[in-house]
C-alpha atoms as a printed R data frame, in Angstrom:
    type eleno elety resid chain resno       x      y      z
1   ATOM     1    CA   MET     A     1 219.555 70.470 55.640
2   ATOM     2    CA   MET     A     2 218.400 67.416 55.830
3   ATOM     3    CA   LEU     A     3 220.239 66.301 58.629
4   ATOM     4    CA   LYS     A     4 221.652 68.308 61.644
5   ATOM     5    CA   VAL     A     5 223.490 67.147 64.564
6   ATOM     6    CA   GLN     A     6 224.463 69.367 67.673
7   ATOM     7    CA   ASN     A     7 226.438 68.535 70.362
8   ATOM     8    CA   LEU     A     8 225.844 64.905 70.988
9   ATOM     9    CA   THR     A     9 227.857 63.610 73.670
10  ATOM    10    CA   LYS     A    10 227.215 59.885 75.361
11  ATOM    11    CA   LYS     A    11 228.933 57.970 78.213
12  ATOM    12    CA   PHE     A    12 229.322 54.094 78.369
13  ATOM    13    CA   ALA     A    13 230.232 53.074 81.856
14  ATOM    14    CA   GLY     A    14 231.563 56.722 82.899
15  ATOM    15    CA   LYS     A    15 233.745 57.066 79.674
16  ATOM    16    CA   ASP     A    16 233.149 59.638 77.127
17  ATOM    17    CA   ALA     A    17 232.089 57.756 73.701
18  ATOM    18    CA   LEU     A    18 231.080 61.091 72.493
19  ATOM    19    CA   LYS     A    19 232.157 64.525 73.181
20  ATOM    20    CA   GLY     A    20 230.397 67.686 71.759
21  ATOM    21    CA   VAL     A    21 229.815 65.966 67.957
22  ATOM    22    CA   SER     A    22 228.464 68.306 65.535
23  ATOM    23    CA   PHE     A    23 227.924 68.057 61.531
24  ATOM    24    CA   GLU     A    24 225.121 68.654 59.177
25  ATOM    25    CA   VAL     A    25 224.244 66.903 56.018
26  ATOM    26    CA   LYS     A    26 222.505 69.020 53.052
27  ATOM    27    CA   ARG     A    27 219.663 67.694 51.452
28  ATOM    28    CA   GLY     A    28 220.602 65.322 48.354
29  ATOM    29    CA   GLU     A    29 224.464 65.254 50.061
30  ATOM    30    CA   ILE     A    30 226.451 62.080 50.297
31  ATOM    31    CA   TYR     A    31 228.394 62.398 53.282
32  ATOM    32    CA   GLY     A    32 230.782 59.793 55.032
33  ATOM    33    CA   LEU     A    33 231.966 59.313 58.957
34  ATOM    34    CA   LEU     A    34 235.161 57.995 59.351
35  ATOM    35    CA   GLY     A    35 237.004 57.192 62.424
36  ATOM    36    CA   HIS     A    36 239.196 53.876 63.955
37  ATOM    37    CA   ASN     A    37 236.902 50.728 65.711
38  ATOM    38    CA   GLY     A    38 235.488 52.797 68.726
39  ATOM    39    CA   ALA     A    39 236.036 56.677 67.862
40  ATOM    40    CA   GLY     A    40 232.237 57.046 68.120
41  ATOM    41    CA   LYS     A    41 230.997 56.513 64.750
42  ATOM    42    CA   SER     A    42 228.362 53.732 65.380
43  ATOM    43    CA   THR     A    43 226.972 55.170 68.272
44  ATOM    44    CA   THR     A    44 226.446 58.739 66.452
45  ATOM    45    CA   LEU     A    45 224.616 56.759 63.934
46  ATOM    46    CA   GLY     A    46 222.654 54.687 67.116
47  ATOM    47    CA   VAL     A    47 221.573 58.336 68.362
48  ATOM    48    CA   ILE     A    48 220.557 59.550 64.967
49  ATOM    49    CA   LEU     A    49 218.087 56.481 64.585
50  ATOM    50    CA   GLY     A    50 216.905 57.158 68.351
51  ATOM    51    CA   MET     A    51 218.439 53.408 69.321
52  ATOM    52    CA   VAL     A    52 221.050 55.547 71.616
53  ATOM    53    CA   ALA     A    53 219.873 57.719 73.812
54  ATOM    54    CA   ALA     A    54 222.421 60.712 74.178
55  ATOM    55    CA   GLY     A    55 223.585 62.170 77.271
56  ATOM    56    CA   SER     A    56 222.854 65.862 75.543
57  ATOM    57    CA   GLY     A    57 222.691 66.906 72.329
58  ATOM    58    CA   GLU     A    58 220.093 67.064 69.340
59  ATOM    59    CA   VAL     A    59 219.337 65.606 66.256
60  ATOM    60    CA   MET     A    60 217.262 67.475 63.618
61  ATOM    61    CA   ILE     A    61 216.167 65.250 60.602
62  ATOM    62    CA   ASP     A    62 214.051 67.630 58.041
63  ATOM    63    CA   GLY     A    63 213.866 70.203 60.951
64  ATOM    64    CA   VAL     A    64 212.188 67.438 63.056
65  ATOM    65    CA   SER     A    65 213.976 66.597 66.581
66  ATOM    66    CA   VAL     A    66 214.788 62.844 67.029
67  ATOM    67    CA   GLN     A    67 215.020 63.157 70.626
68  ATOM    68    CA   LYS     A    68 211.374 65.185 71.105
69  ATOM    69    CA   ASP     A    69 209.398 63.512 68.257
70  ATOM    70    CA   PRO     A    70 211.112 60.377 67.260
71  ATOM    71    CA   ARG     A    71 208.460 58.833 64.967
72  ATOM    72    CA   LYS     A    72 207.602 62.330 62.932
73  ATOM    73    CA   ALA     A    73 211.630 62.478 62.693
74  ATOM    74    CA   LEU     A    74 212.178 58.803 61.873
75  ATOM    75    CA   ARG     A    75 209.605 58.633 59.252
76  ATOM    76    CA   LYS     A    76 211.932 59.677 56.209
77  ATOM    77    CA   VAL     A    77 214.647 57.260 57.449
78  ATOM    78    CA   GLY     A    78 215.806 54.337 55.888
79  ATOM    79    CA   ALA     A    79 218.613 52.452 57.612
80  ATOM    80    CA   ILE     A    80 221.033 49.429 57.845
81  ATOM    81    CA   PHE     A    81 222.412 49.445 61.321
82  ATOM    82    CA   GLU     A    82 225.327 47.222 62.719
83  ATOM    83    CA   SER     A    83 225.051 43.836 61.417
84  ATOM    84    CA   PRO     A    84 221.291 43.013 60.029
85  ATOM    85    CA   ALA     A    85 219.529 40.271 61.341
86  ATOM    86    CA   PHE     A    86 216.839 38.254 59.665
87  ATOM    87    CA   TYR     A    87 214.632 35.218 59.894
88  ATOM    88    CA   ASP     A    88 216.597 32.476 58.455
89  ATOM    89    CA   TYR     A    89 213.987 29.792 57.912
90  ATOM    90    CA   LEU     A    90 211.911 32.614 56.020
91  ATOM    91    CA   SER     A    91 212.137 33.513 52.547
92  ATOM    92    CA   GLY     A    92 213.583 37.244 51.450
93  ATOM    93    CA   TRP     A    93 209.742 37.969 50.783
94  ATOM    94    CA   GLU     A    94 208.625 36.747 53.976
95  ATOM    95    CA   ASN     A    95 211.370 38.810 55.908
96  ATOM    96    CA   LEU     A    96 210.406 41.924 54.352
97  ATOM    97    CA   ARG     A    97 206.722 41.829 54.924
98  ATOM    98    CA   VAL     A    98 207.377 40.980 58.905
99  ATOM    99    CA   LEU     A    99 209.590 43.320 59.216
100 ATOM   100    CA   VAL     A   100 208.447 46.389 57.501
101 ATOM   101    CA   GLY     A   101 204.979 45.311 59.127
102 ATOM   102    CA   LEU     A   102 206.566 46.069 62.668
103 ATOM   103    CA   SER     A   103 206.646 50.027 61.846
104 ATOM   104    CA   GLY     A   104 203.966 50.242 58.980
105 ATOM   105    CA   PRO     A   105 201.924 48.697 55.888
106 ATOM   106    CA   PHE     A   106 203.551 46.557 53.710
107 ATOM   107    CA   ASP     A   107 203.289 47.611 49.378
108 ATOM   108    CA   ALA     A   108 203.706 44.818 47.736
109 ATOM   109    CA   ARG     A   109 204.027 46.744 44.437
110 ATOM   110    CA   VAL     A   110 206.593 48.920 45.789
111 ATOM   111    CA   ALA     A   111 208.458 45.783 47.520
112 ATOM   112    CA   LYS     A   112 208.719 44.340 44.244
113 ATOM   113    CA   GLU     A   113 209.776 47.296 42.643
114 ATOM   114    CA   ILE     A   114 212.645 47.819 45.278
115 ATOM   115    CA   VAL     A   115 213.859 43.943 45.273
116 ATOM   116    CA   GLU     A   116 214.023 43.926 41.243
117 ATOM   117    CA   ARG     A   117 216.193 46.989 41.542
118 ATOM   118    CA   VAL     A   118 218.339 45.383 44.464
119 ATOM   119    CA   GLY     A   119 219.039 42.495 42.211
120 ATOM   120    CA   LEU     A   120 217.247 39.592 44.518
121 ATOM   121    CA   SER     A   121 214.355 38.936 42.243
122 ATOM   122    CA   ASP     A   122 215.174 35.528 40.928
123 ATOM   123    CA   ARG     A   123 216.312 35.064 44.751
124 ATOM   124    CA   ILE     A   124 213.544 36.454 46.859
125 ATOM   125    CA   HIS     A   125 211.097 33.650 47.568
126 ATOM   126    CA   SER     A   126 214.565 31.532 48.906
127 ATOM   127    CA   LYS     A   127 214.869 31.300 52.430
128 ATOM   128    CA   VAL     A   128 217.443 33.453 53.872
129 ATOM   129    CA   GLY     A   129 219.249 30.914 55.429
130 ATOM   130    CA   ALA     A   130 220.801 29.796 52.059
131 ATOM   131    CA   TYR     A   131 221.510 33.507 50.995
132 ATOM   132    CA   SER     A   132 225.291 34.596 50.329
133 ATOM   133    CA   HIS     A   133 226.812 37.676 52.314
134 ATOM   134    CA   GLY     A   134 226.169 39.449 49.664
135 ATOM   135    CA   MET     A   135 222.307 38.931 48.848
136 ATOM   136    CA   ARG     A   136 222.174 39.830 52.682
137 ATOM   137    CA   GLN     A   137 223.452 42.923 52.548
138 ATOM   138    CA   ARG     A   138 220.772 43.535 49.569
139 ATOM   139    CA   LEU     A   139 218.340 42.405 51.121
140 ATOM   140    CA   ALA     A   140 219.145 44.954 54.073
141 ATOM   141    CA   LEU     A   141 219.113 47.598 51.813
142 ATOM   142    CA   ALA     A   142 215.844 46.652 50.294
143 ATOM   143    CA   GLN     A   143 214.238 46.695 53.917
144 ATOM   144    CA   ALA     A   144 215.895 50.309 54.158
145 ATOM   145    CA   LEU     A   145 214.251 51.404 51.143
146 ATOM   146    CA   LEU     A   146 210.738 50.185 51.644
147 ATOM   147    CA   PRO     A   147 209.431 52.967 53.752
148 ATOM   148    CA   GLU     A   148 210.597 54.936 50.587
149 ATOM   149    CA   PRO     A   149 212.719 57.337 52.693
150 ATOM   150    CA   GLU     A   150 214.732 60.732 51.495
151 ATOM   151    CA   ILE     A   151 217.882 59.657 53.627
152 ATOM   152    CA   LEU     A   152 219.516 56.791 54.055
153 ATOM   153    CA   LEU     A   153 221.952 55.838 57.063
154 ATOM   154    CA   LEU     A   154 224.433 53.159 56.644
155 ATOM   155    CA   ASP     A   155 226.749 51.449 59.140
156 ATOM   156    CA   GLU     A   156 229.894 49.727 57.347
157 ATOM   157    CA   PRO     A   157 227.375 48.662 54.355
158 ATOM   158    CA   THR     A   158 230.039 46.915 52.142
159 ATOM   159    CA   ASP     A   159 232.218 45.417 55.124
160 ATOM   160    CA   GLY     A   160 232.668 41.889 54.244
161 ATOM   161    CA   LEU     A   161 231.764 41.980 50.655
162 ATOM   162    CA   ASP     A   162 234.228 40.952 47.415
163 ATOM   163    CA   PRO     A   163 235.461 43.809 45.251
164 ATOM   164    CA   GLU     A   164 232.267 42.978 42.614
165 ATOM   165    CA   GLY     A   165 229.775 43.600 45.699
166 ATOM   166    CA   ILE     A   166 231.677 46.745 46.614
167 ATOM   167    CA   LYS     A   167 231.306 48.471 43.288
168 ATOM   168    CA   TRP     A   168 227.690 47.194 42.834
169 ATOM   169    CA   PHE     A   169 226.973 49.415 46.252
170 ATOM   170    CA   ARG     A   170 228.641 51.938 44.893
171 ATOM   171    CA   ASP     A   171 227.224 52.062 41.937
172 ATOM   172    CA   PHE     A   172 223.562 51.740 43.808
173 ATOM   173    CA   VAL     A   173 223.876 54.603 45.827
174 ATOM   174    CA   LEU     A   174 225.225 56.930 43.410
175 ATOM   175    CA   GLY     A   175 222.061 56.056 41.346
176 ATOM   176    CA   LEU     A   176 219.744 56.654 44.108
177 ATOM   177    CA   ARG     A   177 221.484 60.135 44.748
178 ATOM   178    CA   GLU     A   178 221.259 60.735 40.866
179 ATOM   179    CA   GLU     A   179 217.682 59.670 40.567
180 ATOM   180    CA   ARG     A   180 216.219 60.252 43.467
181 ATOM   181    CA   GLY     A   181 218.027 63.051 44.809
182 ATOM   182    CA   MET     A   182 218.539 60.573 47.778
183 ATOM   183    CA   THR     A   183 220.612 62.089 50.961
184 ATOM   184    CA   VAL     A   184 223.262 59.385 52.283
185 ATOM   185    CA   LEU     A   185 225.123 59.406 55.345
186 ATOM   186    CA   PHE     A   186 227.164 56.587 56.208
187 ATOM   187    CA   ASN     A   187 230.820 55.374 58.055
188 ATOM   188    CA   SER     A   188 232.916 52.773 56.271
189 ATOM   189    CA   HIS     A   189 236.818 51.902 56.901
190 ATOM   190    CA   LEU     A   190 236.888 51.909 52.615
191 ATOM   191    CA   LEU     A   191 238.481 55.001 52.400
192 ATOM   192    CA   SER     A   192 238.698 54.868 48.283
193 ATOM   193    CA   GLU     A   193 234.955 53.837 48.308
194 ATOM   194    CA   VAL     A   194 234.196 57.103 50.531
195 ATOM   195    CA   GLU     A   195 236.800 59.260 48.220
196 ATOM   196    CA   GLN     A   196 234.654 58.119 45.322
197 ATOM   197    CA   MET     A   197 231.462 58.283 46.614
198 ATOM   198    CA   CYS     A   198 231.044 61.184 49.111
199 ATOM   199    CA   ASP     A   199 230.283 65.200 48.577
200 ATOM   200    CA   ARG     A   200 231.890 65.477 51.904
201 ATOM   201    CA   VAL     A   201 233.520 63.547 55.027
202 ATOM   202    CA   SER     A   202 234.281 63.960 58.371
203 ATOM   203    CA   ILE     A   203 236.789 62.041 60.806
204 ATOM   204    CA   ILE     A   204 235.540 61.020 64.266
205 ATOM   205    CA   ARG     A   205 238.946 60.445 66.785
206 ATOM   206    CA   ALA     A   206 238.178 59.318 70.351
207 ATOM   207    CA   GLY     A   207 234.540 60.697 70.393
208 ATOM   208    CA   GLU     A   208 235.413 64.039 68.816
209 ATOM   209    CA   LEU     A   209 235.450 65.261 65.639
210 ATOM   210    CA   VAL     A   210 238.252 66.169 64.616
211 ATOM   211    CA   TYR     A   211 238.144 67.216 60.988
212 ATOM   212    CA   GLU     A   212 235.197 68.146 58.318
213 ATOM   213    CA   GLY     A   213 235.908 68.994 54.498
214 ATOM   214    CA   ALA     A   214 234.565 68.502 51.145
215 ATOM   215    CA   VAL     A   215 236.111 65.057 49.247
216 ATOM   216    CA   ASN     A   216 237.016 67.917 46.046
217 ATOM   217    CA   ASP     A   217 238.944 69.942 48.351
218 ATOM   218    CA   LEU     A   218 241.213 67.169 49.703
219 ATOM   219    CA   ARG     A   219 241.995 66.085 46.585
220 ATOM   220    CA   ASP     A   220 243.340 69.519 45.562
221 ATOM   221    CA   ASP     A   221 244.884 70.430 48.629
222 ATOM   222    CA   ARG     A   222 248.596 70.707 50.344
223 ATOM   223    CA   PRO     A   223 250.351 69.395 46.641
224 ATOM   224    CA   GLY     A   224 253.481 67.349 47.638
225 ATOM   225    CA   ILE     A   225 256.564 65.588 46.527
226 ATOM   226    CA   ARG     A   226 257.183 61.829 47.033
227 ATOM   227    CA   LEU     A   227 261.026 61.711 47.248
228 ATOM   228    CA   THR     A   228 263.316 58.604 47.472
229 ATOM   229    CA   ALA     A   229 267.381 59.095 47.518
230 ATOM   230    CA   THR     A   230 269.878 57.118 49.295
231 ATOM   231    CA   PRO     A   231 270.951 57.985 52.172
232 ATOM   232    CA   PRO     A   232 268.332 58.603 53.874
233 ATOM   233    CA   GLU     A   233 270.309 60.752 56.495
234 ATOM   234    CA   ILE     A   234 271.229 63.179 53.431
235 ATOM   235    CA   LEU     A   235 267.743 63.354 51.988
236 ATOM   236    CA   ALA     A   236 266.470 64.372 55.847
237 ATOM   237    CA   GLU     A   237 269.289 66.700 55.988
238 ATOM   238    CA   VAL     A   238 268.592 68.210 52.179
239 ATOM   239    CA   VAL     A   239 264.908 68.378 52.568
240 ATOM   240    CA   GLY     A   240 264.928 70.044 56.823
241 ATOM   241    CA   ARG     A   241 266.976 72.680 54.884
242 ATOM   242    CA   PHE     A   242 264.275 73.575 52.656
243 ATOM   243    CA   GLU     A   243 261.860 73.851 55.268
244 ATOM   244    CA   ALA     A   244 260.004 70.596 54.112
245 ATOM   245    CA   GLU     A   245 257.464 68.363 56.349
246 ATOM   246    CA   VAL     A   246 257.267 64.956 56.190
247 ATOM   247    CA   MET     A   247 253.574 63.610 55.679
248 ATOM   248    CA   PRO     A   248 251.831 59.908 55.765
249 ATOM   249    CA   GLY     A   249 253.298 57.885 53.004
250 ATOM   250    CA   GLY     A   250 256.478 59.427 52.320
251 ATOM   251    CA   ARG     A   251 255.020 62.744 50.845
252 ATOM   252    CA   TRP     A   252 257.108 65.931 51.604
253 ATOM   253    CA   VAL     A   253 255.067 69.190 51.369
254 ATOM   254    CA   PHE     A   254 257.434 72.386 50.943
255 ATOM   255    CA   PRO     A   255 256.536 76.069 50.947
256 ATOM   256    CA   GLU     A   256 254.840 76.930 48.277
257 ATOM   257    CA   GLU     A   257 257.843 78.996 46.864
258 ATOM   258    CA   THR     A   258 260.193 76.270 46.420
259 ATOM   259    CA   ARG     A   259 261.453 75.008 43.206
260 ATOM   260    CA   ILE     A   260 261.856 71.285 43.065
261 ATOM   261    CA   ALA     A   261 264.690 71.012 40.768
262 ATOM   262    CA   GLU     A   262 266.489 73.101 43.348
263 ATOM   263    CA   VAL     A   263 265.849 70.263 45.783
264 ATOM   264    CA   VAL     A   264 266.818 67.347 43.584
265 ATOM   265    CA   THR     A   265 270.350 69.374 42.742
266 ATOM   266    CA   ALA     A   266 270.870 69.656 46.135
267 ATOM   267    CA   LEU     A   267 270.403 66.180 47.468
268 ATOM   268    CA   VAL     A   268 273.100 65.435 44.025
269 ATOM   269    CA   ASN     A   269 275.798 67.934 45.484
270 ATOM   270    CA   ALA     A   270 275.533 66.491 48.691
271 ATOM   271    CA   GLY     A   271 276.160 62.949 47.587
272 ATOM   272    CA   ALA     A   272 272.514 61.462 47.431
273 ATOM   273    CA   GLU     A   273 271.207 59.499 45.004
274 ATOM   274    CA   VAL     A   274 268.054 60.084 43.909
275 ATOM   275    CA   SER     A   275 265.756 57.570 42.613
276 ATOM   276    CA   GLU     A   276 262.200 58.944 42.620
277 ATOM   277    CA   VAL     A   277 260.650 62.364 41.911
278 ATOM   278    CA   THR     A   278 256.886 62.224 41.788
279 ATOM   279    CA   PRO     A   279 254.774 64.928 42.008
280 ATOM   280    CA   VAL     A   280 251.536 63.786 44.826
281 ATOM   281    CA   ARG     A   281 248.197 65.226 45.837
282 ATOM   282    CA   ARG     A   282 246.863 64.829 49.600
283 ATOM   283    CA   SER     A   283 244.182 61.803 49.411
284 ATOM   284    CA   LEU     A   284 241.913 61.006 51.903
285 ATOM   285    CA   GLU     A   285 243.955 58.409 53.186
286 ATOM   286    CA   ASP     A   286 246.257 60.827 53.841
287 ATOM   287    CA   VAL     A   287 243.748 62.937 55.860
288 ATOM   288    CA   TYR     A   288 242.723 59.957 57.604
289 ATOM   289    CA   LEU     A   289 245.903 59.372 58.810
290 ATOM   290    CA   GLU     A   290 247.278 62.291 59.795
291 ATOM   291    CA   TYR     A   291 244.058 63.183 61.962
292 ATOM   292    CA   SER     A   292 243.642 59.455 63.300
293 ATOM   293    CA   SER     A   293 247.026 58.789 64.144
294 ATOM   294    CA   GLN     A   294 247.314 62.073 66.217
295 ATOM   295    CA   SER     A   295 247.464 61.562 70.221
296 ATOM   296    CA   GLN     A   296 244.744 60.584 72.134
297 ATOM   297    CA   PRO     A   297 243.961 63.165 74.540
């Protein structure tokens, strides 16, 4: 395991922010952390990075404890945590030199290669105050990659980016994994991006890990039917007869042995007008809504 998070707890002003959060990220895996604002995602990343002190629990990075030996554990980590801050009056290159120099030597040759890779070569010597939001995010990514890490931790990395910027980021991260075997842990509200990028996901709700699973499993799990029929009371009565369960997004999940043709026939015989019968699969959005919309403890 590249990253092992064990039973993290944390309180802020006497209130639980994390309640026994545990998960593992394999080497070379892209892992997504999902949850509402305030669910505990950023607090979890803060503990992993040694920037937030946990009440209890431990984080292991490649077998080294962040709590016991943070310098050694974090040596293999690159991160974009919360909103990246730069000196607006300095150029992008000068910012990299100053910020990287705070934790180790600055290698100009490696920096030049990374700047080119993130697509900032033409503007790296311009003042950061003139950078767009997307350029700032690319500079932050260059800073995170300069220690040549083995694991990348990203806190809402595509927040505020336009569709073109989001696609660039997705392709870039997938390329890092393919070419360098990079391990990536990130949290995001963009479920479609998480679904396209991640191998596995976890959902945090009110400080608790309420779901963990492989994205591929989610795509194939619990086939259902989107049924549209009027009047709605007949639809509800008929599908109830077949012991169907309604899920977020209007997806009905029927018992495995159910023949959908029989459901449609029953609807028509009951006087309903059926306008849609569409097979659908459980998506990451379905799972997220199912778990994040449960009653808060």
